[in-house]
mmCIF file of the N, C-alpha and C atoms, coordinates in Angstrom:
data_MODEL
# 
_entry.id   MODEL 
# 
loop_
_atom_site.group_PDB 
_atom_site.id 
_atom_site.type_symbol 
_atom_site.label_atom_id 
_atom_site.label_alt_id 
_atom_site.label_comp_id 
_atom_site.label_asym_id 
_atom_site.label_entity_id 
_atom_site.label_seq_id 
_atom_site.pdbx_PDB_ins_code 
_atom_site.Cartn_x 
_atom_site.Cartn_y 
_atom_site.Cartn_z 
_atom_site.occupancy 
_atom_site.B_iso_or_equiv 
_atom_site.pdbx_formal_charge 
_atom_site.auth_seq_id 
_atom_site.auth_comp_id 
_atom_site.auth_asym_id 
_atom_site.auth_atom_id 
_atom_site.pdbx_PDB_model_num 
ATOM 1   N N  . UNK A 1 1  ? 15.973  -24.112 10.515  1.00 0.00 ? 1  UNK A N  1 
ATOM 2   C CA . UNK A 1 1  ? 16.158  -23.789 8.932   1.00 0.00 ? 1  UNK A CA 1 
ATOM 3   C C  . UNK A 1 1  ? 15.315  -22.703 8.905   1.00 0.00 ? 1  UNK A C  1 
ATOM 4   N N  . UNK A 1 2  ? 15.645  -21.697 8.031   1.00 0.00 ? 2  UNK A N  1 
ATOM 5   C CA . UNK A 1 2  ? 14.831  -20.636 7.807   1.00 0.00 ? 2  UNK A CA 1 
ATOM 6   C C  . UNK A 1 2  ? 13.742  -20.674 6.873   1.00 0.00 ? 2  UNK A C  1 
ATOM 7   N N  . UNK A 1 3  ? 13.171  -19.545 6.400   1.00 0.00 ? 3  UNK A N  1 
ATOM 8   C CA . UNK A 1 3  ? 12.023  -19.613 5.561   1.00 0.00 ? 3  UNK A CA 1 
ATOM 9   C C  . UNK A 1 3  ? 12.386  -19.889 4.242   1.00 0.00 ? 3  UNK A C  1 
ATOM 10  N N  . UNK A 1 4  ? 13.555  -20.000 4.069   1.00 0.00 ? 4  UNK A N  1 
ATOM 11  C CA . UNK A 1 4  ? 14.216  -20.227 2.603   1.00 0.00 ? 4  UNK A CA 1 
ATOM 12  C C  . UNK A 1 4  ? 15.206  -21.412 2.737   1.00 0.00 ? 4  UNK A C  1 
ATOM 13  N N  . UNK A 1 5  ? 15.236  -22.127 3.709   1.00 0.00 ? 5  UNK A N  1 
ATOM 14  C CA . UNK A 1 5  ? 16.173  -23.019 3.781   1.00 0.00 ? 5  UNK A CA 1 
ATOM 15  C C  . UNK A 1 5  ? 17.621  -22.630 4.244   1.00 0.00 ? 5  UNK A C  1 
ATOM 16  N N  . UNK A 1 6  ? 18.865  -23.132 3.943   1.00 0.00 ? 6  UNK A N  1 
ATOM 17  C CA . UNK A 1 6  ? 20.006  -22.880 4.162   1.00 0.00 ? 6  UNK A CA 1 
ATOM 18  C C  . UNK A 1 6  ? 20.481  -21.877 2.937   1.00 0.00 ? 6  UNK A C  1 
ATOM 19  N N  . UNK A 1 7  ? 19.848  -21.425 2.113   1.00 0.00 ? 7  UNK A N  1 
ATOM 20  C CA . UNK A 1 7  ? 20.284  -20.719 0.968   1.00 0.00 ? 7  UNK A CA 1 
ATOM 21  C C  . UNK A 1 7  ? 20.393  -19.104 1.289   1.00 0.00 ? 7  UNK A C  1 
ATOM 22  N N  . UNK A 1 8  ? 19.477  -18.648 2.375   1.00 0.00 ? 8  UNK A N  1 
ATOM 23  C CA . UNK A 1 8  ? 19.248  -17.369 3.109   1.00 0.00 ? 8  UNK A CA 1 
ATOM 24  C C  . UNK A 1 8  ? 19.687  -17.127 4.371   1.00 0.00 ? 8  UNK A C  1 
ATOM 25  N N  . UNK A 1 9  ? 20.576  -16.418 4.717   1.00 0.00 ? 9  UNK A N  1 
ATOM 26  C CA . UNK A 1 9  ? 20.908  -16.448 5.901   1.00 0.00 ? 9  UNK A CA 1 
ATOM 27  C C  . UNK A 1 9  ? 21.163  -14.968 6.225   1.00 0.00 ? 9  UNK A C  1 
ATOM 28  N N  . UNK A 1 10 ? 21.842  -14.827 7.735   1.00 0.00 ? 10 UNK A N  1 
ATOM 29  C CA . UNK A 1 10 ? 22.362  -13.335 7.969   1.00 0.00 ? 10 UNK A CA 1 
ATOM 30  C C  . UNK A 1 10 ? 23.038  -12.550 7.089   1.00 0.00 ? 10 UNK A C  1 
ATOM 31  N N  . UNK A 1 11 ? 24.390  -13.188 6.680   1.00 0.00 ? 11 UNK A N  1 
ATOM 32  C CA . UNK A 1 11 ? 25.371  -12.519 5.649   1.00 0.00 ? 11 UNK A CA 1 
ATOM 33  C C  . UNK A 1 11 ? 24.337  -11.873 4.649   1.00 0.00 ? 11 UNK A C  1 
ATOM 34  N N  . UNK A 1 12 ? 23.436  -12.756 4.045   1.00 0.00 ? 12 UNK A N  1 
ATOM 35  C CA . UNK A 1 12 ? 22.838  -12.133 2.674   1.00 0.00 ? 12 UNK A CA 1 
ATOM 36  C C  . UNK A 1 12 ? 21.736  -10.910 3.387   1.00 0.00 ? 12 UNK A C  1 
ATOM 37  N N  . UNK A 1 13 ? 21.464  -11.136 4.569   1.00 0.00 ? 13 UNK A N  1 
ATOM 38  C CA . UNK A 1 13 ? 20.404  -9.976  4.886   1.00 0.00 ? 13 UNK A CA 1 
ATOM 39  C C  . UNK A 1 13 ? 21.563  -8.914  5.150   1.00 0.00 ? 13 UNK A C  1 
ATOM 40  N N  . UNK A 1 14 ? 22.638  -8.913  5.549   1.00 0.00 ? 14 UNK A N  1 
ATOM 41  C CA . UNK A 1 14 ? 23.183  -7.764  6.026   1.00 0.00 ? 14 UNK A CA 1 
ATOM 42  C C  . UNK A 1 14 ? 23.608  -7.089  4.627   1.00 0.00 ? 14 UNK A C  1 
ATOM 43  N N  . UNK A 1 15 ? 23.958  -7.995  3.510   1.00 0.00 ? 15 UNK A N  1 
ATOM 44  C CA . UNK A 1 15 ? 24.580  -7.483  2.070   1.00 0.00 ? 15 UNK A CA 1 
ATOM 45  C C  . UNK A 1 15 ? 23.231  -6.736  1.670   1.00 0.00 ? 15 UNK A C  1 
ATOM 46  N N  . UNK A 1 16 ? 22.112  -7.310  1.861   1.00 0.00 ? 16 UNK A N  1 
ATOM 47  C CA . UNK A 1 16 ? 21.015  -6.789  1.166   1.00 0.00 ? 16 UNK A CA 1 
ATOM 48  C C  . UNK A 1 16 ? 20.571  -5.186  2.052   1.00 0.00 ? 16 UNK A C  1 
ATOM 49  N N  . UNK A 1 17 ? 20.554  -5.215  3.508   1.00 0.00 ? 17 UNK A N  1 
ATOM 50  C CA . UNK A 1 17 ? 20.593  -3.944  3.987   1.00 0.00 ? 17 UNK A CA 1 
ATOM 51  C C  . UNK A 1 17 ? 21.341  -2.972  3.927   1.00 0.00 ? 17 UNK A C  1 
ATOM 52  N N  . UNK A 1 18 ? 22.828  -3.119  3.430   1.00 0.00 ? 18 UNK A N  1 
ATOM 53  C CA . UNK A 1 18 ? 23.743  -2.244  3.300   1.00 0.00 ? 18 UNK A CA 1 
ATOM 54  C C  . UNK A 1 18 ? 23.562  -1.752  1.664   1.00 0.00 ? 18 UNK A C  1 
ATOM 55  N N  . UNK A 1 19 ? 23.188  -2.767  0.801   1.00 0.00 ? 19 UNK A N  1 
ATOM 56  C CA . UNK A 1 19 ? 22.757  -2.033  -0.577  1.00 0.00 ? 19 UNK A CA 1 
ATOM 57  C C  . UNK A 1 19 ? 21.760  -1.112  -0.405  1.00 0.00 ? 19 UNK A C  1 
ATOM 58  N N  . UNK A 1 20 ? 20.815  -1.337  0.361   1.00 0.00 ? 20 UNK A N  1 
ATOM 59  C CA . UNK A 1 20 ? 19.713  -0.633  0.510   1.00 0.00 ? 20 UNK A CA 1 
ATOM 60  C C  . UNK A 1 20 ? 19.815  0.777   0.978   1.00 0.00 ? 20 UNK A C  1 
ATOM 61  N N  . UNK A 1 21 ? 20.652  0.593   2.043   1.00 0.00 ? 21 UNK A N  1 
ATOM 62  C CA . UNK A 1 21 ? 21.253  2.019   2.692   1.00 0.00 ? 21 UNK A CA 1 
ATOM 63  C C  . UNK A 1 21 ? 21.920  2.901   1.738   1.00 0.00 ? 21 UNK A C  1 
ATOM 64  N N  . UNK A 1 22 ? 23.243  2.201   0.614   1.00 0.00 ? 22 UNK A N  1 
ATOM 65  C CA . UNK A 1 22 ? 23.610  2.821   -0.309  1.00 0.00 ? 22 UNK A CA 1 
ATOM 66  C C  . UNK A 1 22 ? 22.605  3.304   -1.245  1.00 0.00 ? 22 UNK A C  1 
ATOM 67  N N  . UNK A 1 23 ? 21.705  2.693   -1.777  1.00 0.00 ? 23 UNK A N  1 
ATOM 68  C CA . UNK A 1 23 ? 20.843  3.087   -2.739  1.00 0.00 ? 23 UNK A CA 1 
ATOM 69  C C  . UNK A 1 23 ? 20.018  4.219   -2.125  1.00 0.00 ? 23 UNK A C  1 
ATOM 70  N N  . UNK A 1 24 ? 19.260  4.192   -1.075  1.00 0.00 ? 24 UNK A N  1 
ATOM 71  C CA . UNK A 1 24 ? 18.095  5.365   -0.601  1.00 0.00 ? 24 UNK A CA 1 
ATOM 72  C C  . UNK A 1 24 ? 19.018  6.329   0.231   1.00 0.00 ? 24 UNK A C  1 
ATOM 73  N N  . UNK A 1 25 ? 19.964  5.912   1.059   1.00 0.00 ? 25 UNK A N  1 
ATOM 74  C CA . UNK A 1 25 ? 20.869  7.288   1.971   1.00 0.00 ? 25 UNK A CA 1 
ATOM 75  C C  . UNK A 1 25 ? 19.881  6.867   3.050   1.00 0.00 ? 25 UNK A C  1 
ATOM 76  N N  . UNK A 1 26 ? 20.898  7.390   4.249   1.00 0.00 ? 26 UNK A N  1 
ATOM 77  C CA . UNK A 1 26 ? 20.417  7.449   5.746   1.00 0.00 ? 26 UNK A CA 1 
ATOM 78  C C  . UNK A 1 26 ? 19.397  8.114   6.027   1.00 0.00 ? 26 UNK A C  1 
ATOM 79  N N  . UNK A 1 27 ? 19.132  9.441   5.593   1.00 0.00 ? 27 UNK A N  1 
ATOM 80  C CA . UNK A 1 27 ? 17.928  9.998   5.989   1.00 0.00 ? 27 UNK A CA 1 
ATOM 81  C C  . UNK A 1 27 ? 16.745  9.864   5.402   1.00 0.00 ? 27 UNK A C  1 
ATOM 82  N N  . UNK A 1 28 ? 16.482  9.054   4.340   1.00 0.00 ? 28 UNK A N  1 
ATOM 83  C CA . UNK A 1 28 ? 15.226  8.480   3.720   1.00 0.00 ? 28 UNK A CA 1 
ATOM 84  C C  . UNK A 1 28 ? 14.842  7.134   4.250   1.00 0.00 ? 28 UNK A C  1 
ATOM 85  N N  . UNK A 1 29 ? 15.837  6.487   4.884   1.00 0.00 ? 29 UNK A N  1 
ATOM 86  C CA . UNK A 1 29 ? 15.291  5.275   5.588   1.00 0.00 ? 29 UNK A CA 1 
ATOM 87  C C  . UNK A 1 29 ? 14.173  5.177   6.487   1.00 0.00 ? 29 UNK A C  1 
ATOM 88  N N  . UNK A 1 30 ? 14.195  6.080   7.359   1.00 0.00 ? 30 UNK A N  1 
ATOM 89  C CA . UNK A 1 30 ? 12.666  6.041   8.070   1.00 0.00 ? 30 UNK A CA 1 
ATOM 90  C C  . UNK A 1 30 ? 11.456  6.017   7.644   1.00 0.00 ? 30 UNK A C  1 
ATOM 91  N N  . UNK A 1 31 ? 11.458  7.237   6.481   1.00 0.00 ? 31 UNK A N  1 
ATOM 92  C CA . UNK A 1 31 ? 10.206  7.628   5.649   1.00 0.00 ? 31 UNK A CA 1 
ATOM 93  C C  . UNK A 1 31 ? 9.955   6.154   5.005   1.00 0.00 ? 31 UNK A C  1 
ATOM 94  N N  . UNK A 1 32 ? 11.078  5.732   4.273   1.00 0.00 ? 32 UNK A N  1 
ATOM 95  C CA . UNK A 1 32 ? 10.732  4.676   3.365   1.00 0.00 ? 32 UNK A CA 1 
ATOM 96  C C  . UNK A 1 32 ? 10.465  3.293   4.380   1.00 0.00 ? 32 UNK A C  1 
ATOM 97  N N  . UNK A 1 33 ? 10.929  2.998   5.330   1.00 0.00 ? 33 UNK A N  1 
ATOM 98  C CA . UNK A 1 33 ? 10.578  2.129   6.585   1.00 0.00 ? 33 UNK A CA 1 
ATOM 99  C C  . UNK A 1 33 ? 8.781   2.447   6.919   1.00 0.00 ? 33 UNK A C  1 
ATOM 100 N N  . UNK A 1 34 ? 8.657   3.751   7.335   1.00 0.00 ? 34 UNK A N  1 
ATOM 101 C CA . UNK A 1 34 ? 7.207   4.193   7.595   1.00 0.00 ? 34 UNK A CA 1 
ATOM 102 C C  . UNK A 1 34 ? 6.161   3.796   6.342   1.00 0.00 ? 34 UNK A C  1 
ATOM 103 N N  . UNK A 1 35 ? 6.381   4.177   5.023   1.00 0.00 ? 35 UNK A N  1 
ATOM 104 C CA . UNK A 1 35 ? 5.186   3.989   4.232   1.00 0.00 ? 35 UNK A CA 1 
ATOM 105 C C  . UNK A 1 35 ? 5.433   2.550   3.915   1.00 0.00 ? 35 UNK A C  1 
ATOM 106 N N  . UNK A 1 36 ? 6.364   1.631   3.892   1.00 0.00 ? 36 UNK A N  1 
ATOM 107 C CA . UNK A 1 36 ? 6.174   0.136   3.757   1.00 0.00 ? 36 UNK A CA 1 
ATOM 108 C C  . UNK A 1 36 ? 5.318   -0.223  5.049   1.00 0.00 ? 36 UNK A C  1 
ATOM 109 N N  . UNK A 1 37 ? 5.701   0.273   6.154   1.00 0.00 ? 37 UNK A N  1 
ATOM 110 C CA . UNK A 1 37 ? 4.538   -0.329  7.232   1.00 0.00 ? 37 UNK A CA 1 
ATOM 111 C C  . UNK A 1 37 ? 3.099   -0.053  7.015   1.00 0.00 ? 37 UNK A C  1 
ATOM 112 N N  . UNK A 1 38 ? 2.878   1.337   6.671   1.00 0.00 ? 38 UNK A N  1 
ATOM 113 C CA . UNK A 1 38 ? 1.575   1.682   6.275   1.00 0.00 ? 38 UNK A CA 1 
ATOM 114 C C  . UNK A 1 38 ? 1.014   0.762   4.889   1.00 0.00 ? 38 UNK A C  1 
ATOM 115 N N  . UNK A 1 39 ? 2.001   0.513   4.168   1.00 0.00 ? 39 UNK A N  1 
ATOM 116 C CA . UNK A 1 39 ? 1.445   -0.375  2.893   1.00 0.00 ? 39 UNK A CA 1 
ATOM 117 C C  . UNK A 1 39 ? 1.218   -1.612  3.431   1.00 0.00 ? 39 UNK A C  1 
ATOM 118 N N  . UNK A 1 40 ? 1.842   -2.540  4.282   1.00 0.00 ? 40 UNK A N  1 
ATOM 119 C CA . UNK A 1 40 ? 1.510   -3.770  4.983   1.00 0.00 ? 40 UNK A CA 1 
ATOM 120 C C  . UNK A 1 40 ? 0.177   -3.671  5.962   1.00 0.00 ? 40 UNK A C  1 
ATOM 121 N N  . UNK A 1 41 ? -0.084  -2.515  6.639   1.00 0.00 ? 41 UNK A N  1 
ATOM 122 C CA . UNK A 1 41 ? -1.175  -2.675  7.300   1.00 0.00 ? 41 UNK A CA 1 
ATOM 123 C C  . UNK A 1 41 ? -2.374  -2.639  6.386   1.00 0.00 ? 41 UNK A C  1 
ATOM 124 N N  . UNK A 1 42 ? -2.267  -1.578  5.221   1.00 0.00 ? 42 UNK A N  1 
ATOM 125 C CA . UNK A 1 42 ? -3.545  -1.663  4.471   1.00 0.00 ? 42 UNK A CA 1 
ATOM 126 C C  . UNK A 1 42 ? -3.756  -2.936  3.897   1.00 0.00 ? 42 UNK A C  1 
ATOM 127 N N  . UNK A 1 43 ? -2.413  -3.657  3.332   1.00 0.00 ? 43 UNK A N  1 
ATOM 128 C CA . UNK A 1 43 ? -2.689  -4.864  2.795   1.00 0.00 ? 43 UNK A CA 1 
ATOM 129 C C  . UNK A 1 43 ? -3.524  -5.920  3.672   1.00 0.00 ? 43 UNK A C  1 
ATOM 130 N N  . UNK A 1 44 ? -2.988  -5.920  4.754   1.00 0.00 ? 44 UNK A N  1 
ATOM 131 C CA . UNK A 1 44 ? -3.631  -6.868  5.795   1.00 0.00 ? 44 UNK A CA 1 
ATOM 132 C C  . UNK A 1 44 ? -5.004  -6.444  6.271   1.00 0.00 ? 44 UNK A C  1 
ATOM 133 N N  . UNK A 1 45 ? -5.613  -5.152  6.174   1.00 0.00 ? 45 UNK A N  1 
ATOM 134 C CA . UNK A 1 45 ? -6.830  -5.036  6.383   1.00 0.00 ? 45 UNK A CA 1 
ATOM 135 C C  . UNK A 1 45 ? -7.574  -5.489  5.072   1.00 0.00 ? 45 UNK A C  1 
ATOM 136 N N  . UNK A 1 46 ? -7.068  -5.196  3.811   1.00 0.00 ? 46 UNK A N  1 
ATOM 137 C CA . UNK A 1 46 ? -7.908  -5.593  2.773   1.00 0.00 ? 46 UNK A CA 1 
ATOM 138 C C  . UNK A 1 46 ? -7.859  -7.217  2.571   1.00 0.00 ? 46 UNK A C  1 
ATOM 139 N N  . UNK A 1 47 ? -6.862  -7.970  2.941   1.00 0.00 ? 47 UNK A N  1 
ATOM 140 C CA . UNK A 1 47 ? -6.845  -9.197  3.169   1.00 0.00 ? 47 UNK A CA 1 
ATOM 141 C C  . UNK A 1 47 ? -8.195  -9.948  4.019   1.00 0.00 ? 47 UNK A C  1 
ATOM 142 N N  . UNK A 1 48 ? -8.196  -9.195  5.276   1.00 0.00 ? 48 UNK A N  1 
ATOM 143 C CA . UNK A 1 48 ? -9.146  -9.501  6.087   1.00 0.00 ? 48 UNK A CA 1 
ATOM 144 C C  . UNK A 1 48 ? -10.569 -9.259  5.859   1.00 0.00 ? 48 UNK A C  1 
ATOM 145 N N  . UNK A 1 49 ? -11.004 -8.107  5.084   1.00 0.00 ? 49 UNK A N  1 
ATOM 146 C CA . UNK A 1 49 ? -12.194 -8.015  4.445   1.00 0.00 ? 49 UNK A CA 1 
ATOM 147 C C  . UNK A 1 49 ? -12.183 -7.207  2.963   1.00 0.00 ? 49 UNK A C  1 
ATOM 148 N N  . UNK A 1 50 ? -12.008 -7.936  2.104   1.00 0.00 ? 50 UNK A N  1 
ATOM 149 C CA . UNK A 1 50 ? -12.081 -7.433  0.980   1.00 0.00 ? 50 UNK A CA 1 
ATOM 150 C C  . UNK A 1 50 ? -13.381 -6.702  0.379   1.00 0.00 ? 50 UNK A C  1 
ATOM 151 N N  . UNK A 1 51 ? -14.543 -6.546  0.900   1.00 0.00 ? 51 UNK A N  1 
ATOM 152 C CA . UNK A 1 51 ? -15.608 -5.914  0.633   1.00 0.00 ? 51 UNK A CA 1 
ATOM 153 C C  . UNK A 1 51 ? -15.645 -4.632  1.133   1.00 0.00 ? 51 UNK A C  1 
ATOM 154 N N  . UNK A 1 52 ? -14.708 -4.330  1.894   1.00 0.00 ? 52 UNK A N  1 
ATOM 155 C CA . UNK A 1 52 ? -14.757 -2.833  2.630   1.00 0.00 ? 52 UNK A CA 1 
ATOM 156 C C  . UNK A 1 52 ? -13.521 -2.084  2.070   1.00 0.00 ? 52 UNK A C  1 
ATOM 157 N N  . UNK A 1 53 ? -13.495 -0.955  1.947   1.00 0.00 ? 53 UNK A N  1 
ATOM 158 C CA . UNK A 1 53 ? -12.497 -0.118  1.207   1.00 0.00 ? 53 UNK A CA 1 
ATOM 159 C C  . UNK A 1 53 ? -12.176 1.073   2.236   1.00 0.00 ? 53 UNK A C  1 
ATOM 160 N N  . UNK A 1 54 ? -10.887 1.703   2.537   1.00 0.00 ? 54 UNK A N  1 
ATOM 161 C CA . UNK A 1 54 ? -10.871 2.690   3.401   1.00 0.00 ? 54 UNK A CA 1 
ATOM 162 C C  . UNK A 1 54 ? -10.600 3.891   2.837   1.00 0.00 ? 54 UNK A C  1 
ATOM 163 N N  . UNK A 1 55 ? -11.210 5.047   2.976   1.00 0.00 ? 55 UNK A N  1 
ATOM 164 C CA . UNK A 1 55 ? -11.073 6.295   2.179   1.00 0.00 ? 55 UNK A CA 1 
ATOM 165 C C  . UNK A 1 55 ? -9.810  6.978   2.810   1.00 0.00 ? 55 UNK A C  1 
ATOM 166 N N  . UNK A 1 56 ? -8.820  7.263   2.010   1.00 0.00 ? 56 UNK A N  1 
ATOM 167 C CA . UNK A 1 56 ? -7.561  7.717   2.296   1.00 0.00 ? 56 UNK A CA 1 
ATOM 168 C C  . UNK A 1 56 ? -7.691  9.081   3.144   1.00 0.00 ? 56 UNK A C  1 
ATOM 169 N N  . UNK A 1 57 ? -8.616  10.012  2.683   1.00 0.00 ? 57 UNK A N  1 
ATOM 170 C CA . UNK A 1 57 ? -8.596  11.432  3.452   1.00 0.00 ? 57 UNK A CA 1 
ATOM 171 C C  . UNK A 1 57 ? -8.999  11.520  4.756   1.00 0.00 ? 57 UNK A C  1 
ATOM 172 N N  . UNK A 1 58 ? -9.921  10.474  5.017   1.00 0.00 ? 58 UNK A N  1 
ATOM 173 C CA . UNK A 1 58 ? -10.390 10.793  6.765   1.00 0.00 ? 58 UNK A CA 1 
ATOM 174 C C  . UNK A 1 58 ? -10.415 9.265   7.348   1.00 0.00 ? 58 UNK A C  1 
ATOM 175 N N  . UNK A 1 59 ? -9.733  8.391   6.522   1.00 0.00 ? 59 UNK A N  1 
ATOM 176 C CA . UNK A 1 59 ? -9.382  6.725   7.275   1.00 0.00 ? 59 UNK A CA 1 
ATOM 177 C C  . UNK A 1 59 ? -11.307 6.136   7.558   1.00 0.00 ? 59 UNK A C  1 
ATOM 178 N N  . UNK A 1 60 ? -12.281 6.688   6.992   1.00 0.00 ? 60 UNK A N  1 
ATOM 179 C CA . UNK A 1 60 ? -13.348 6.166   7.035   1.00 0.00 ? 60 UNK A CA 1 
ATOM 180 C C  . UNK A 1 60 ? -13.593 4.887   6.460   1.00 0.00 ? 60 UNK A C  1 
ATOM 181 N N  . UNK A 1 61 ? -14.059 3.746   6.998   1.00 0.00 ? 61 UNK A N  1 
ATOM 182 C CA . UNK A 1 61 ? -14.431 2.552   6.142   1.00 0.00 ? 61 UNK A CA 1 
ATOM 183 C C  . UNK A 1 61 ? -15.711 2.393   5.657   1.00 0.00 ? 61 UNK A C  1 
ATOM 184 N N  . UNK A 1 62 ? -15.901 2.256   4.448   1.00 0.00 ? 62 UNK A N  1 
ATOM 185 C CA . UNK A 1 62 ? -16.997 2.232   3.696   1.00 0.00 ? 62 UNK A CA 1 
ATOM 186 C C  . UNK A 1 62 ? -16.922 0.874   3.009   1.00 0.00 ? 62 UNK A C  1 
ATOM 187 N N  . UNK A 1 63 ? -18.526 0.413   2.749   1.00 0.00 ? 63 UNK A N  1 
ATOM 188 C CA . UNK A 1 63 ? -18.652 -0.637  1.867   1.00 0.00 ? 63 UNK A CA 1 
ATOM 189 C C  . UNK A 1 63 ? -18.301 -0.429  0.307   1.00 0.00 ? 63 UNK A C  1 
ATOM 190 N N  . UNK A 1 64 ? -17.757 -1.224  -0.123  1.00 0.00 ? 64 UNK A N  1 
ATOM 191 C CA . UNK A 1 64 ? -17.601 -0.996  -1.571  1.00 0.00 ? 64 UNK A CA 1 
ATOM 192 C C  . UNK A 1 64 ? -18.365 -0.508  -2.272  1.00 0.00 ? 64 UNK A C  1 
ATOM 193 N N  . UNK A 1 65 ? -19.779 -1.427  -2.457  1.00 0.00 ? 65 UNK A N  1 
ATOM 194 C CA . UNK A 1 65 ? -20.825 -0.746  -2.961  1.00 0.00 ? 65 UNK A CA 1 
ATOM 195 C C  . UNK A 1 65 ? -21.298 0.573   -2.663  1.00 0.00 ? 65 UNK A C  1 
ATOM 196 N N  . UNK A 1 66 ? -21.205 1.100   -1.794  1.00 0.00 ? 66 UNK A N  1 
ATOM 197 C CA . UNK A 1 66 ? -21.608 2.431   -1.149  1.00 0.00 ? 66 UNK A CA 1 
ATOM 198 C C  . UNK A 1 66 ? -20.388 3.148   -1.966  1.00 0.00 ? 66 UNK A C  1 
ATOM 199 N N  . UNK A 1 67 ? -19.053 3.131   -1.921  1.00 0.00 ? 67 UNK A N  1 
ATOM 200 C CA . UNK A 1 67 ? -18.190 3.888   -2.168  1.00 0.00 ? 67 UNK A CA 1 
ATOM 201 C C  . UNK A 1 67 ? -18.308 3.986   -3.943  1.00 0.00 ? 67 UNK A C  1 
ATOM 202 N N  . UNK A 1 68 ? -18.615 2.980   -4.647  1.00 0.00 ? 68 UNK A N  1 
ATOM 203 C CA . UNK A 1 68 ? -18.790 2.987   -5.942  1.00 0.00 ? 68 UNK A CA 1 
ATOM 204 C C  . UNK A 1 68 ? -19.999 3.806   -6.440  1.00 0.00 ? 68 UNK A C  1 
ATOM 205 N N  . UNK A 1 69 ? -21.114 3.653   -5.465  1.00 0.00 ? 69 UNK A N  1 
ATOM 206 C CA . UNK A 1 69 ? -22.506 4.518   -5.991  1.00 0.00 ? 69 UNK A CA 1 
ATOM 207 C C  . UNK A 1 69 ? -21.976 6.037   -5.590  1.00 0.00 ? 69 UNK A C  1 
ATOM 208 N N  . UNK A 1 70 ? -21.126 6.463   -4.491  1.00 0.00 ? 70 UNK A N  1 
ATOM 209 C CA . UNK A 1 70 ? -20.707 7.687   -4.053  1.00 0.00 ? 70 UNK A CA 1 
ATOM 210 C C  . UNK A 1 70 ? -19.941 8.141   -5.362  1.00 0.00 ? 70 UNK A C  1 
ATOM 211 N N  . UNK A 1 71 ? -18.943 7.607   -5.869  1.00 0.00 ? 71 UNK A N  1 
ATOM 212 C CA . UNK A 1 71 ? -18.096 8.015   -6.585  1.00 0.00 ? 71 UNK A CA 1 
ATOM 213 C C  . UNK A 1 71 ? -18.944 8.195   -7.852  1.00 0.00 ? 71 UNK A C  1 
ATOM 214 N N  . UNK A 1 72 ? -19.888 7.647   -8.532  1.00 0.00 ? 72 UNK A N  1 
ATOM 215 C CA . UNK A 1 72 ? -20.364 8.003   -9.711  1.00 0.00 ? 72 UNK A CA 1 
ATOM 216 C C  . UNK A 1 72 ? -21.438 8.875   -9.267  1.00 0.00 ? 72 UNK A C  1 
ATOM 217 N N  . UNK A 1 73 ? -22.180 9.092   -8.182  1.00 0.00 ? 73 UNK A N  1 
ATOM 218 C CA . UNK A 1 73 ? -22.797 10.334  -7.988  1.00 0.00 ? 73 UNK A CA 1 
ATOM 219 C C  . UNK A 1 73 ? -21.941 11.844  -7.873  1.00 0.00 ? 73 UNK A C  1 
ATOM 220 N N  . UNK A 1 74 ? -20.644 11.649  -7.824  1.00 0.00 ? 74 UNK A N  1 
ATOM 221 C CA . UNK A 1 74 ? -20.113 12.768  -7.477  1.00 0.00 ? 74 UNK A CA 1 
ATOM 222 C C  . UNK A 1 74 ? -19.281 13.136  -8.768  1.00 0.00 ? 74 UNK A C  1 
ATOM 223 N N  . UNK A 1 75 ? -18.989 12.086  -9.697  1.00 0.00 ? 75 UNK A N  1 
ATOM 224 C CA . UNK A 1 75 ? -18.933 12.278  -10.769 1.00 0.00 ? 75 UNK A CA 1 
ATOM 225 C C  . UNK A 1 75 ? -19.617 13.680  -12.024 1.00 0.00 ? 75 UNK A C  1 
ATOM 226 N N  . UNK A 1 76 ? -19.273 14.258  -12.700 1.00 0.00 ? 76 UNK A N  1 
ATOM 227 C CA . UNK A 1 76 ? -19.862 15.265  -13.370 1.00 0.00 ? 76 UNK A CA 1 
ATOM 228 C C  . UNK A 1 76 ? -20.495 14.547  -14.663 1.00 0.00 ? 76 UNK A C  1 
ATOM 229 N N  . UNK A 1 77 ? -21.644 14.766  -14.839 1.00 0.00 ? 77 UNK A N  1 
ATOM 230 C CA . UNK A 1 77 ? -22.458 14.188  -16.026 1.00 0.00 ? 77 UNK A CA 1 
ATOM 231 C C  . UNK A 1 77 ? -21.894 14.752  -17.107 1.00 0.00 ? 77 UNK A C  1 
ATOM 232 N N  . UNK A 1 78 ? -21.520 13.576  -18.656 1.00 0.00 ? 78 UNK A N  1 
ATOM 233 C CA . UNK A 1 78 ? -20.583 13.978  -19.574 1.00 0.00 ? 78 UNK A CA 1 
ATOM 234 C C  . UNK A 1 78 ? -21.799 14.619  -20.559 1.00 0.00 ? 78 UNK A C  1 
ATOM 235 N N  . UNK A 1 79 ? -21.721 15.618  -21.021 1.00 0.00 ? 79 UNK A N  1 
ATOM 236 C CA . UNK A 1 79 ? -22.701 16.370  -22.239 1.00 0.00 ? 79 UNK A CA 1 
ATOM 237 C C  . UNK A 1 79 ? -22.284 15.630  -23.404 1.00 0.00 ? 79 UNK A C  1 
ATOM 238 N N  . UNK A 1 80 ? -23.192 15.140  -24.277 1.00 0.00 ? 80 UNK A N  1 
ATOM 239 C CA . UNK A 1 80 ? -22.906 14.814  -25.441 1.00 0.00 ? 80 UNK A CA 1 
ATOM 240 C C  . UNK A 1 80 ? -22.664 15.928  -26.353 1.00 0.00 ? 80 UNK A C  1 
ATOM 241 N N  . UNK A 1 81 ? -21.561 15.799  -27.305 1.00 0.00 ? 81 UNK A N  1 
ATOM 242 C CA . UNK A 1 81 ? -20.972 16.836  -28.264 1.00 0.00 ? 81 UNK A CA 1 
ATOM 243 C C  . UNK A 1 81 ? -22.092 17.026  -29.347 1.00 0.00 ? 81 UNK A C  1 
ATOM 244 N N  . UNK A 1 82 ? -22.397 18.229  -29.541 1.00 0.00 ? 82 UNK A N  1 
ATOM 245 C CA . UNK A 1 82 ? -23.092 18.454  -30.492 1.00 0.00 ? 82 UNK A CA 1 
ATOM 246 C C  . UNK A 1 82 ? -22.721 18.845  -32.153 1.00 0.00 ? 82 UNK A C  1 
ATOM 247 N N  . UNK A 1 83 ? -23.073 18.380  -32.835 1.00 0.00 ? 83 UNK A N  1 
ATOM 248 C CA . UNK A 1 83 ? -22.440 18.441  -34.185 1.00 0.00 ? 83 UNK A CA 1 
ATOM 249 C C  . UNK A 1 83 ? -23.119 19.679  -35.117 1.00 0.00 ? 83 UNK A C  1 
# 
């Protein structure tokens, strides 16, 4: 018995894969699979430790409180409008 019982089997999976192939085309499938894998990896890391965030530019892991303080420090101060 599968994850969805007897309602979802190999024929359904083949039909879904053919539809995906028709929608995205063969050349784009490796990139699509790669981005899906990266998204799943990031999701799993966030599930394991939700208090840490990964900087997308260099991959460094930073505590979320440090990340929010750093983003506030980098943001330029807004000047009040003079009337």
